[in-house]
N, C-alpha and C positions, 0 to 999 in steps of 0.2 A: 269686176275685172277689169274692164275695157278700163274702167278708168287709171288701172293700175301699171295695163300693159305702156301706159298713152305717157305715163312718170318715166318710167322705164325705158322708151323713145329718146324721152327730152332729157334726158339726165348721159343715157349712150350716144349723140346727142353733141348733147355740149362735150363731152371728156372726149368725142372723136372732134371736132375745132379745135382742144390743146391743144390736142397731142401735132393734129398738124400744126398748128399755131408754131408749136416749140419745132417742132423737125423744122418748116421753113425757115425761120430766124439760124438754127443751129444749123443745117446743112447748105442755105441754100444763101439769103444772107449773108452772112459769116466770111462765106468760104473763100477762098481767097485766089480760089484756081476758077475759070472762068468756064474750061472744058465740064470741071468737077459739077460744078453749076448747074452746068445744061440738066446732066445725067441726074442729079440728086430732086434737080424739078420733074425730067420725067417718071421718077419713082414717086415721089409723090400725086403724079395725074394721075396714073395710072392706079391710086389704091383712088384717091378722088370719085375716079370713071365707075371702081369696083363697087365702092361705095353708096354710090347711089341708081345702081340698076337693080 
């Protein structure tokens, strides 16, 4: 059971990394409006902080 839980955790962490990377690319890197980039970055940072708690 512990081995399965570790595998699930690894899969979820990998998926979270892909979601964060995609969001950063689409909404922060490619966003032409600087104010919108800052707002999107703050949203991403809130998600990352809540995930790491």
